[in-house]
N, C-alpha and C positions, 0 to 999 in steps of 0.2 A: 778611515784613517789612511793617510799617506804612508808609502813605504818606508820614507824617513824620518817617521816618528819615533823619538827616542825609546829604545827598548832593551831589556836585558834578556837573552835567550840563552838556551841550554848550550848553543854554540860558542857564544861568549864566555864560558865557562870550560870549555873542555882542558885549556891549558891550566896548568896551576896559577894561582894568583902570586903575586909577589909577596914576599914573607912579610913587607911592610904594611901590606893592607890586611886589618884584622876584622872588618865588618863591612857588607854593603847592604845599603838600604834603598829600597824603591818606592816613592810614594807618587799616589796619582790623586790629584784633586778633580773631581767631577763638579764642583761648586758651578751652580748656573744651568747644568744640563737637565733635562726632562727625564723623569725616572718614574719608578713604579714604588708604591708602599712596599716594604719588605715583606709583611705579613701576607702580601697579594702574590708574590713570587711562588710559582711552583717549583721548587728546588730539583723535584725529580726529573725535570727537564734538561737539568746541567750535571746532576751527580748521578752515578750509576751505581 
């Protein structure tokens, strides 16, 4: 991914949010990208 890819990081949330903001949602759509069947993924590689 390119550096300017839209992202929400912990650095973005260091300052308190405006009181008018009640929720933040971030949706990633991976439709059309090649992938693996969930059952074939070894989750131990990603979670310790």
